[in-house]
Structures are given as C-alpha cells and as structure tokens.
C-alpha positions as CSV (number, residue, x, y, z in Angstrom):
1,Q,91.8,119.1,58.6
2,G,88.1,119.1,58.1
3,R,88.0,115.3,57.9
4,K,86.3,113.1,60.5
5,D,88.6,110.1,60.2
6,V,91.0,108.3,57.8
7,S,88.0,106.6,56.1
8,E,86.6,109.9,55.1
9,C,90.0,111.1,53.8
10,H,90.1,108.0,51.6
11,V,86.6,108.5,50.3
12,L,87.3,112.1,49.4
13,G,90.4,111.2,47.5
14,D,93.1,112.5,49.9
15,D,96.6,111.1,49.7
16,V,96.3,109.0,52.9
17,P,99.9,107.8,53.1
18,A,101.3,111.3,52.8
19,L,98.7,112.5,55.3
20,M,99.7,109.8,57.8
21,Q,103.4,110.6,57.4
22,K,102.7,114.3,58.1
23,L,100.7,113.5,61.2
24,R,103.4,111.2,62.5
25,A,106.0,113.9,62.0
26,H,104.1,116.4,64.1
27,A,102.8,114.0,66.7
28,T,103.9,113.9,70.3
29,S,105.0,110.5,71.6
30,C,102.9,108.8,74.2
31,R,106.0,108.6,76.4
32,V,106.3,112.4,76.4
33,L,102.6,112.9,77.1
34,Q,102.8,110.5,80.0
35,A,105.9,112.3,81.4
36,Q,104.1,115.6,81.1
37,A,101.0,114.3,82.8
38,R,103.1,112.8,85.6
39,S,104.9,116.0,86.1
40,Q,101.7,118.0,86.2
41,A,100.1,115.6,88.7
42,A,103.2,115.7,90.9
43,A,103.1,119.5,90.9
44,E,99.5,119.5,91.9
45,A,100.1,117.0,94.6
46,R,103.0,119.0,96.0
47,D,100.7,122.1,96.2
48,Q,98.0,120.1,97.9
49,A,100.4,118.5,100.4
50,G,101.3,122.0,101.6
51,P,102.4,122.2,105.2
52,L,103.1,118.4,105.5
53,L,106.1,118.8,103.2
54,S,107.6,121.3,105.6
55,C,106.6,119.4,108.8
56,T,109.6,118.1,110.7
57,D,107.6,115.3,112.5
58,V,105.0,113.9,110.2
59,L,104.3,110.9,112.4
60,A,103.4,113.1,115.4
61,E,101.0,115.0,113.1
62,F,99.6,111.7,111.9
63,A,98.9,110.6,115.5
64,Q,96.9,113.7,116.1
65,L,95.0,113.1,112.8
66,C,94.1,109.5,113.9
67,S,92.8,110.9,117.2
68,R,90.5,113.3,115.3
69,L,89.4,110.4,113.1
70,G,88.2,108.6,116.3
71,L,91.1,106.2,116.9
72,V,91.9,106.1,120.6
73,G,95.1,104.9,122.4
74,D,98.7,105.8,122.2
75,G,98.8,105.7,118.4
76,R,102.0,103.6,118.1
77,N,100.3,100.9,116.0
78,A,98.9,103.6,113.7
79,R,102.3,105.3,113.3
80,L,104.0,102.0,112.6
81,L,101.4,101.1,110.0
82,Y,101.8,104.5,108.4
83,L,105.6,104.1,108.2
84,A,105.1,100.5,106.8
85,L,102.9,101.9,104.1
86,V,105.5,104.5,103.2
87,S,108.1,101.7,102.9
88,R,106.1,100.4,99.9
89,L,108.3,102.8,97.9
90,L,111.4,100.8,98.8
91,D,112.8,97.7,97.3
92,R,111.9,95.8,100.5
93,P,108.6,97.0,102.0
94,T,107.9,96.3,105.7
95,S,105.1,93.9,106.3
96,V,102.9,94.0,109.4
97,V,100.5,91.8,111.3
98,L,98.1,93.3,113.8
99,K,97.1,90.8,116.5
100,G,94.4,90.9,119.1
101,P,91.1,89.4,120.3
102,S,87.9,89.9,118.3
103,S,86.3,93.4,118.6
104,A,89.6,94.8,119.8
105,G,89.7,97.3,116.9
106,K,92.3,95.7,114.6
107,S,90.5,96.3,111.3
108,Y,89.4,99.8,112.4
109,T,93.0,100.8,113.1
110,V,94.0,99.6,109.6
111,E,91.1,101.3,108.0
112,T,91.8,104.6,109.8
113,V,95.4,104.5,108.6
114,L,94.5,103.7,105.0
115,R,92.2,106.8,104.9
116,A,95.4,108.9,104.7
117,F,96.6,107.1,101.6
118,P,95.4,107.2,97.9
119,Q,94.1,104.0,96.3
120,S,97.4,103.7,94.4
121,A,99.2,102.9,97.6
122,Y,97.4,99.7,98.6
123,F,95.0,96.9,97.4
124,A,92.6,95.8,100.2
125,L,90.8,92.4,100.3
126,S,88.7,90.5,102.8
127,S,89.9,87.2,101.5
128,M,91.3,85.5,98.4
129,S,91.4,82.1,96.8
130,P,94.7,80.1,97.1
131,R,96.1,81.1,93.7
132,A,94.6,84.6,93.4
133,L,98.0,86.3,93.9
134,A,99.3,84.5,90.8
135,Y,96.4,85.2,88.5
136,S,95.1,88.6,89.6
137,E,95.7,91.4,87.2
138,E,95.7,94.0,89.9
139,P,99.1,95.8,90.0
140,L,101.1,95.0,93.1
141,Q,104.4,96.7,92.4
142,H,105.3,99.2,95.2
143,R,101.9,98.7,96.8
144,M,100.7,97.2,100.1
145,L,98.4,94.2,100.0
146,V,95.9,94.6,102.8
147,L,94.2,91.4,103.9
148,Y,91.9,92.1,106.8
149,E,92.0,88.6,108.2
150,A,95.1,86.4,108.0
151,S,92.8,83.4,107.8
152,G,91.8,84.7,104.4
153,F,95.0,83.1,103.0
154,S,95.4,80.1,105.3
155,S,95.8,77.5,102.6
156,D,99.2,76.0,102.0
157,S,99.5,77.1,98.4
158,G,98.2,80.6,99.2
159,T,100.6,81.2,102.1
160,Y,103.5,79.9,100.0
161,L,102.7,82.3,97.1
162,M,102.5,85.1,99.7
163,R,105.8,84.3,101.3
164,S,107.4,84.1,97.8
165,L,106.1,87.5,96.9
166,L,107.3,89.1,100.2
167,S,110.8,87.4,100.1
168,E,111.6,87.3,96.4
169,N,109.7,90.4,95.4
170,C,108.0,88.4,92.6
171,I,105.9,85.3,91.9
172,R,106.8,82.8,89.2
173,H,104.0,80.3,89.0
174,Q,104.1,77.5,86.4
175,T,100.7,76.1,85.4
176,V,99.2,73.9,82.7
177,E,96.4,75.1,80.4
178,K,94.1,73.4,77.9
179,T,94.6,74.7,74.4
180,A,93.4,73.7,70.9
181,G,96.7,71.9,70.6
182,G,96.4,70.1,73.9
183,L,97.9,70.8,77.3
184,R,100.5,73.5,77.4
185,A,102.7,74.9,80.2
186,R,102.4,78.6,81.0
187,L,104.5,80.7,83.3
188,V,102.7,83.3,85.3
189,E,104.8,86.1,86.7
190,R,103.8,88.8,89.1
191,E,106.2,91.7,89.9
192,G,106.8,93.3,93.3
193,P,108.1,94.6,95.5
194,T,104.9,94.2,97.6
195,G,104.3,94.5,101.4
196,L,101.5,92.9,103.4
197,I,99.3,94.3,106.2
198,T,97.0,91.8,107.8
199,T,95.2,91.1,111.1
200,T,94.6,88.0,113.2
201,T,93.1,86.8,116.4
202,W,95.7,84.0,116.5
203,A,98.7,84.3,118.9
204,A,101.0,83.4,116.0
205,L,100.9,82.8,112.2
206,H,102.7,80.0,110.4
207,P,106.4,80.2,111.6
208,E,107.7,80.9,108.1
209,T,105.2,83.7,107.6
210,E,105.6,85.1,111.1
211,T,109.3,85.9,110.6
212,R,108.5,88.0,107.5
213,L,106.1,90.3,109.4
214,L,106.4,92.8,112.2
215,S,104.0,91.8,114.9
216,L,101.9,94.4,116.6
217,T,99.4,93.9,119.4
218,V,96.3,96.0,120.1
219,R,95.4,97.0,123.6
220,D,92.5,95.0,125.2
221,D,92.6,96.4,128.8
222,K,89.7,98.1,130.5
223,E,91.2,101.6,130.2
224,Q,91.3,101.1,126.4
225,T,87.8,99.7,126.3
226,R,86.5,102.7,128.3
227,A,88.3,105.1,126.0
228,V,86.7,103.4,123.0
229,M,83.2,103.6,124.5
230,H,83.6,107.3,125.2
231,S,84.8,107.9,121.6
232,L,81.7,106.1,120.3
233,A,79.5,108.2,122.7
234,D,81.1,111.4,121.4
235,H,80.1,110.5,117.8
236,A,76.6,109.4,118.9
237,S,76.0,112.6,120.8
238,G,77.4,114.9,118.2
239,A,80.3,116.0,120.4
240,A,83.0,114.5,118.1
241,P,85.1,117.0,116.1
242,A,84.3,117.6,112.4
243,P,86.1,115.2,110.1
244,P,89.5,116.5,109.1
245,D,90.5,117.2,105.5
246,L,92.5,114.2,104.3
247,T,93.4,115.7,100.9
248,P,96.9,116.9,102.0
249,W,97.7,113.5,103.4
250,R,96.8,111.7,100.3
251,A,98.5,114.3,98.2
252,L,101.7,113.8,100.2
253,Q,101.8,110.1,99.3
254,T,101.0,110.9,95.7
255,W,103.9,113.3,95.5
256,L,106.2,110.7,97.0
257,E,105.1,108.2,94.4
258,L,105.5,110.5,91.4
259,A,108.4,112.8,92.3
260,G,109.9,111.9,95.6
261,D,113.4,110.5,96.1
262,R,113.4,106.9,97.2
263,D,117.1,106.1,97.3
264,V,118.3,106.5,100.9
265,I,121.7,105.9,102.6
266,I,122.1,105.4,106.3
267,P,125.6,106.6,107.2
268,Y,125.5,105.0,110.6
269,A,124.2,101.6,109.5
270,Q,127.5,99.8,110.2
271,E,127.5,101.2,113.7
272,L,123.9,99.9,114.2
273,A,125.0,96.4,113.1
274,H,128.0,96.5,115.4
275,R,125.8,97.5,118.4
276,S,123.0,95.0,117.7
277,H,123.3,91.7,119.6
278,P,122.9,88.7,117.2
279,S,120.9,86.6,119.6
280,A,118.6,85.0,117.1
281,V,118.7,84.1,113.4
282,R,115.5,86.0,112.7
283,L,117.3,89.2,113.6
284,R,118.8,89.0,110.0
285,R,115.3,89.9,108.8
286,D,114.4,92.1,111.7
287,F,117.6,94.2,111.3
288,Q,116.6,94.7,107.6
289,T,113.1,95.8,108.8
290,V,114.7,98.4,111.1
291,L,116.8,99.7,108.3
292,N,113.8,99.9,106.0
293,L,111.8,101.8,108.5
294,I,114.6,104.3,109.0
295,K,114.7,104.8,105.2
296,A,110.9,105.2,105.1
297,H,111.1,107.9,107.8
298,A,113.9,109.7,105.9
299,I,111.8,109.5,102.7
300,L,108.8,111.0,104.5
301,H,111.0,113.9,105.7
302,Q,113.2,114.2,102.6
303,T,112.6,117.9,102.2
304,H,114.6,118.3,105.5
305,R,117.3,115.9,104.6
306,R,120.6,116.6,102.9
307,R,121.6,114.7,99.7
308,Q,124.8,112.8,98.9
309,D,125.3,111.9,95.3
310,G,121.6,112.5,94.7
311,R,120.6,110.2,97.6
312,V,118.6,111.1,100.7
313,V,120.8,110.9,103.8
314,A,119.1,109.5,106.9
315,E,119.8,111.4,110.1
316,L,120.0,110.1,113.7
317,D,116.5,111.5,114.3
318,D,115.2,108.9,111.8
319,Y,116.7,106.1,113.9
320,R,115.5,107.7,117.1
321,V,111.9,107.6,116.0
322,V,112.1,104.0,114.7
323,H,113.9,102.8,117.8
324,D,111.1,104.2,120.0
325,L,108.6,102.4,117.9
326,V,110.1,99.0,117.5
327,S,112.9,98.3,119.9
328,D,110.7,96.2,122.2
329,L,108.9,94.5,119.3
330,V,112.3,93.3,117.8
331,S,113.5,92.2,121.2
332,H,110.4,90.1,121.8
333,G,110.4,88.7,118.3
334,A,114.0,87.5,118.8
335,Q,113.0,86.1,122.3
336,S,115.6,88.2,124.0
337,S,112.9,89.9,126.1
338,V,109.5,89.2,127.6
339,R,106.5,91.4,127.2
340,P,105.1,92.9,130.4
341,T,101.7,91.2,129.8
342,E,103.4,87.8,129.5
343,R,105.5,88.4,132.6
344,Q,102.3,89.4,134.5
345,T,100.5,86.3,133.3
346,V,103.3,84.0,134.5
347,H,103.4,85.6,137.9
348,A,99.6,85.3,138.2
349,V,99.8,81.6,137.3
350,I,102.5,81.0,140.0
351,E,100.5,82.8,142.7
352,L,97.3,81.0,141.9
353,Y,99.0,77.7,141.7
354,H,100.5,78.0,145.2
355,A,97.3,79.5,146.6
356,N,95.5,76.4,145.3
357,D,97.7,73.9,147.1
358,D,99.8,73.3,143.9
359,Q,96.7,72.2,142.0
360,P,96.0,73.0,138.3
361,I,94.2,76.3,137.9
362,T,91.4,77.2,135.4
363,V,91.5,79.8,132.7
364,A,88.5,81.5,134.4
365,S,90.4,81.9,137.6
366,L,93.4,83.3,135.7
367,A,91.3,85.7,133.8
368,S,89.7,86.9,137.1
369,R,93.1,87.4,138.7
370,L,94.3,89.5,135.7
371,D,90.9,91.3,135.6
372,L,90.4,90.3,131.9
373,D,87.3,89.3,129.9
C-alpha cells in the first residue's frame, strides 16, 4: 500500500518476496474473474433480450423485423439464414449459399439478417486469398464465416481449405518456413466448428462444395421487383417506418452464446430417418442438415422446452417449422423433385420448339415467353 509498483517497493527497502507472496495469497484468479464477467454479461443480455426469450415463435417475429428493416418478399430466405446462424452454436453448423442474378438482393438479404446478430456470431469478408483461412488469426470457432461472393474463394486451394473446415471442423495445414537454421516444417491448425454463408450468381458451385451447403434462391420475378421499388420509394419519400431497436435481438444471441443450453436431443429422430426416402447419397448430409436446423430451432426456443438429463428436448413444432422451410429444397437437392421454375422453363422450351417448326429457339425468345429480363 502506498507504493506505485514493485520497483518503488524495492527502492524503499520493502521485503519484496514476502509482499509478492501476500499479494498472491489474496489475489483472485483470472479464471474466476473471467467467469464472473461472463456471468454478469449473460445476465445483462438476458435482461435486454426481454420478450424474445418468452416468444413462442421467434422466426415469425424475425420475419416482421426484416420487413421493418426494408426486406421485401415472403421472408423464407431470411428465416433460414437466421436459423443457420443460430446453428453456429452446434457441433455441425448449417452452411448456406444464396443464389440469384446480379442486383437480385442476395447481399442485402444477408446484411439484413446479420444486423440482428452481434459481431461475435460471424466474420464477414468480401474476398480472401487462397490460404487466408489457414493463416488468419480471427477466431472461427462457433462462428459463421460470411463471404459475400462465392467467387471470392474460387481457387482450388482456397475451396479445399473451406471444405475441410466445414467437414472436419478444423484445418491442419502443413507448410514450410525459412528460419535461421534453414527450412523448417510448421503445422498450422485452425479450430472450428465453423459454418459458411455465401452468395453467387452461378447456377451451381463446385460439386463437392455444393453438397455441403443448403442452396437458397432469391426471387427475380416482376412482382418482387415491383415490391422492391416500392420499398425504396418509401425510404426516399420518408414513408418508411422508423428503424427498429435491434438491441434485444443481439442480446438474445449473446445470451445463447454465454449461458444458453446447446445440447439438444430429438426424440423422434429415428422416426424421421425411417420415413425419409434414401433416394440420393447426398441425403446423408441433407438429413444431418435437417436435424441441425431442428436443434437450432429448439435452442432458440429453449425457455419453452423441457429438459431430459439436462438436455433440451426438441418438440414436433421444431420439426414442423423446419419442414415448412426446407422440404422442397432438400427434395430438389436430391433430385427427387423439380422446382416449379424449372418445370415452367421446360414447358416453355417445348412449346416454342414446336411453334418454330421444331427448330432451335433463342434465349431471347425463351425469356420473352417467360416474361423475364
């Protein structure tokens, strides 16, 4: 007491070893201080999350939030992205690719969803070098990597590292470095689990990457374009609603990170497996995606779920919501169904072909028949 630092104690003749021993005896360990800070932050986040923790349909509330933020459409993509971001807390996060033509609003959709999450939930990039995943010091464990354009990691080495991170939940990259003693091997390790959210104008990504992601498509029809223009006009004319308070939404995710339960059991999982038709090998991954989304929905509504041996028990309602969101996407990915837009395109080609005396047709004539840009 009364001393500035250890050096001053030494200069003034204090018994420094005895003083240090006394200080250590009365000190609080860093681990305890961290636990206290974490507990306090979790309590503050729970208070800020407020009504969202008592909400029985968070995704429906989120769809309304997106509408107030200026996102137009049915909101399915936004709800799926939200649920995928929640799945970052699991051992196998759900990865998503949002597909559509340029200016269709892919990045805007992702940006809108991310506004409801704290920075600790994701790491967003426009692009990255081939080996950036291996050498970056940015924590990726239980976070979503957001890459706004899939072409930003189109190199072979970059996509390979990405696939490894998504599949093995880690990266083990062996490299060689120059040292004073010559060339030496060094093992670079990055820990997951990590999920990926990206966008693309391509119809499909690399086949080995495609099977690891849930593919969503943005609407590009005239009705959607008109709705977007009216939304932009509302903001330009001052008719748009005031920006909503996003604090409760970010606080909800902070509480889930710090104090929420992440261990979920699905008591009807075997029944789902029995009723699912094994029509394609990729369903092995898609079925896991469905289970993870069910778990994410249960985690999101855990204050309304019962516990079994300390684990959150998913209800049928968790499956109902996920089924409504992804059933057609999974069927299409397994090639067991055809999307309405594809069926409509095929019929248009057939009609134009016969109307043109069985002669090849142009893309322009097809676009005109489908009333597309």
